[in-house]
N, C-alpha and C positions, 0 to 999 in steps of 0.2 A: 558661751564657747564651751566646747567639750574636747576631751582628749581621745583620739582614736588611733589605735595601733593597726597599721596596714602592713600585712605580711604577704609579699609576693616576690617571686624570683624574676619577674618580668619588669625591666626598667620602664617600659612603656606603660604598663598597668600601674606602676607606682606613680609615675608622673601624672597620668590622667586622674587617678583616684585622689592624689594629693591636691591637684589643682581644683578639682570640683569641690572637695571638702573644705579646703582653705578659703575658697571664694565665699563659702557659706559661714565662715568665721570659726571653723573647727581647728584645733591644734592637731596636726597629724605627725605621727612618728612612723617612719617607714623602715622596714627591715627586709632583707633579701631571702631569708629562709626561716623555717619554723623553729630551728634550734636557737637562733638569735632572738626570736620572738619570745620564747620561753624565758630566756635569760633577761630580757628587758621588762618582763611583766612587773616585777617589784618596783623598779625605779620609774617606769613610765606611768604606772597606775592608770591604765586606760579605762574609759567608761564603756568602750565598745571595741571589738576586734573584728577586722575584716581579713580573712586568710584564704589564700589560694589552696585548693585541695591537693595540688601536685607540686610541692616544693621539695628541694633536696634536703637531706638530713632528717627533718621532721615534717611530715605532711600536714596540710590543713586539718585533716581528720584527726591526726594525733594531737595537734595543738588544741583543737576544740575539745577533745576528750580530756586532756590535761586541765584545761581551763574550767570545764564543767565540774571536774572532780575537786578542784581547789578553790573555786570562787564562783560568784554569781554573775560574772561579766558576760553580756550577750556576745555571741559569735555568729557572724555571717560568713558563710563559705562562698568562694568564687571559683568559677571554672571557665575555661575557654569556650568559644561559641559552639564548637563541635566535639568538645571533650565529654565523654560519657560520665554521668553522675550516678553513683551507686546509692540509690534512695535508702536502702536498708542501712548502709553505713552512715548516711546523714542522720537517720533516726537513732541509730545506736549511739552516736557521739552527742546527740541532743543539740544539734545546730539550731540556731534561731532563724536562719534564713539561708537562701541560696541566691546568688546573683551571677548572671552571665557576663563575661567580658566580651568585647571592650565595654568599659563602663559608659553607660548613657547617663548623663547628669540627673535627669528626672528619676530614673529607676534607682540609682544609687541613693539619692536624697530621700526617696520614698521608703527605701529599705531601712535606712538608719532612722528615719523619722518615726517609725513605729516604737522606737525606744525613747523618744523625746530626750536624747542625750544633750546635756548642756543647756537646755532651755529653762531658764528660771523666770518666774513672773513675780516681781517685787516681793522677795522674801520667801517665795514658795520653794520647796525642796525640788531637787532634780528627780524626775520620775524615772524609775527603773522598770525594766521589763518584768512581766510576770514570770513565774517559774518555767512555764512551757507555752510560749505564745505560738500562734499559728505561723507556719513558715510562709515566707513570701518568695515567689519565684518571679524574677524579672523576665518579661517577654521581650525578645529581640525581633527585629524585622527581617524579612526575607533577604534584603540587600546585605545585611551584616552577615548572615549565614552564607550567602553566595560569595562574599569577599573572603571569608575564612576558608571555605572549600577551595576557592581558587588558589589561595596561598598554600594550602596543604598539597594540592595537586601539583603546583609549580615546584615545590620542594621534592616531591616524589617522582616527578616526570623522568629525570635522567635514569633512575634505577629501573623504572618500568620499560623505558625504551631499550635499555641494555638487555633486560630479561626477555622481552618479546623478540628482539633481534636474534639472540642466541637460540631461541626456540624455532624461529623461522629458518635460520641457517641449518639447524639440525634436521628439520623436515626436508628442506631442499637438498641436502647432501645425502639423504637416504638413511642416515643413522638412526632416525626416529620416524616411525610411521604416523601419519596424521590421525 
């Protein structure tokens, strides 16, 4: 068993990550923002941190940078399915991996498996990650991307309809030329 700190402001991502990791025998400590994650580092003493790149107060990038400056704990950053990821920032903060949400069990377990967290073989020490392992990027399927795009469009639709309507009315009334 290992201790994993999961920092994500999405209750859904917390529940999914926690369920997948606990089913595999890991102890999971969940927090809703990066500031609380920083405060919990000493008492939680995680073997691995999974952090969303866009959290309030302290982002996953900032949390990763702090962790890398103060300890050797591996950090896997997460992002939404259509959220842009700044690769230069990922490299700058020395993240150990990137994982797309929603969490797919096999991808999450593969990502954390590279660090062999919590796996002991009769007296063998827990294996830690090398100083700078190769980053893993979880691949998501087209249906997951389609679902995320649909959700984003649904939430933006009312604003788009209002904007288009006002433009059409302006053109039809002659106040704006097409």
